[in-house]
C-alpha positions in Angstrom: 150.5 122.7 139.5 153.5 121.8 137.5 153.3 121.0 133.8 152.6 117.2 133.5 155.4 115.1 132.0 153.0 114.0 129.2 153.1 117.6 127.9 156.7 118.3 128.8 158.0 115.3 126.9 155.3 115.4 124.1 157.6 116.2 121.2 160.3 113.7 122.2 157.6 111.0 122.7 156.1 111.8 119.3 159.4 111.7 117.5 160.1 108.3 119.2 156.7 107.0 118.0 157.4 108.1 114.5 160.9 106.5 114.5 159.4 103.3 115.8 156.7 103.3 113.0 159.3 104.2 110.4 161.5 101.3 111.5 158.6 98.8 111.8 157.3 99.7 108.4 160.7 99.9 106.7 160.1 103.4 105.6 163.0 105.8 104.9 161.9 108.9 106.9 159.8 110.0 109.8 158.0 112.3 107.3 156.8 109.1 105.5 155.9 107.6 108.9 153.9 110.8 109.8 151.8 110.5 106.7 151.1 106.8 107.4 150.2 107.4 111.0 148.0 110.3 110.0 146.2 108.1 107.5 145.7 105.3 109.9 144.3 107.7 112.6 141.9 109.4 110.1 140.8 106.0 108.8 139.9 104.9 112.3 138.3 108.2 113.3 135.9 108.1 110.3 134.3 105.1 111.8 133.5 106.7 115.1 130.9 109.2 116.4 132.5 112.4 117.8 131.9 111.3 121.4 133.5 107.9 120.7 136.5 109.5 119.0 137.0 111.9 121.9 136.9 109.0 124.4 139.5 107.1 122.3 141.7 110.2 122.0 141.9 110.5 125.7 144.2 107.4 125.9 146.6 108.7 123.2 149.8 110.5 124.0 149.5 114.3 123.6 150.8 114.7 120.0 149.0 111.6 118.7 145.8 113.0 120.3 146.3 116.3 118.5 147.0 114.5 115.2 143.9 112.3 115.7 141.6 115.3 115.8 143.5 117.5 113.3 141.5 118.6 110.2 138.4 116.8 111.5 135.3 117.3 109.3 132.5 116.6 111.7 130.1 116.6 108.8 131.9 113.8 107.0 129.7 110.7 106.8 130.6 108.0 109.2 132.0 104.8 107.7 131.7 101.3 108.9 134.6 99.0 109.7 135.6 97.1 106.6 138.3 94.7 105.6 141.9 95.5 106.5 142.6 95.7 102.7 139.9 98.3 102.1 140.8 100.4 105.0 144.5 100.3 104.0 143.5 101.7 100.6 141.9 104.6 102.5 145.1 105.1 104.5 147.0 105.3 101.3 144.6 107.8 99.8 145.7 110.5 102.2 148.1 112.8 100.2 148.4 110.0 97.7 151.2 111.6 95.7 153.4 111.6 98.8 152.1 108.6 100.6 154.4 105.6 100.9 152.2 103.7 103.4 152.8 100.0 103.5 150.3 97.2 102.9 150.7 96.5 106.6 150.2 100.2 107.6 147.4 99.6 110.0 149.1 96.7 111.7 152.5 98.6 111.8 150.9 101.6 113.5 148.8 99.3 115.8 151.9 97.4 116.9 153.8 100.5 117.8 150.7 102.0 119.6 150.3 98.8 121.6 154.0 99.0 122.6 153.5 102.7 123.6 150.3 102.5 125.6 149.2 100.5 128.6 147.4 97.6 126.8 144.7 97.4 129.5 143.9 101.1 129.1 143.8 100.8 125.3 141.6 97.7 125.4 139.3 99.4 127.9 138.9 102.4 125.6 138.3 100.1 122.6 135.7 98.1 124.5 133.2 101.0 124.5 133.5 101.6 120.7 131.7 100.0 117.8 132.3 96.5 116.6 135.4 96.4 114.6 137.3 99.0 116.6 139.3 96.5 118.6 140.0 94.4 115.5 141.3 97.6 113.8 144.1 97.9 116.4 145.1 94.2 116.4 148.4 93.4 114.8 
């Protein structure tokens, strides 16, 4: 079997995703966008059981999928979906001294993710997750 294009083009696709997030959020660098994306993914993941998180990760592009499960503490207590403002504070808490995430961080990342993925596939993945999951990814 040949190497699937998803893996062959993973780095290019990830860089394009970060550039789109950077531009959407008005950030200066893709490093800043990386921290924001990482914070958004971790914030979402904390609200899922491991099986739910793995099911969601299956619809993400390869590098986002890897970032989504990176540094995962399976013993961390599960959180509930909260207000967008409260979850944005959580996004901003990741590497807080170097985090320039916007007030619209979750919506910014959600918007680019919705442009990147097949919306029907994303919505189907979110349908099987706890209440609040779909709302998290709305822009």
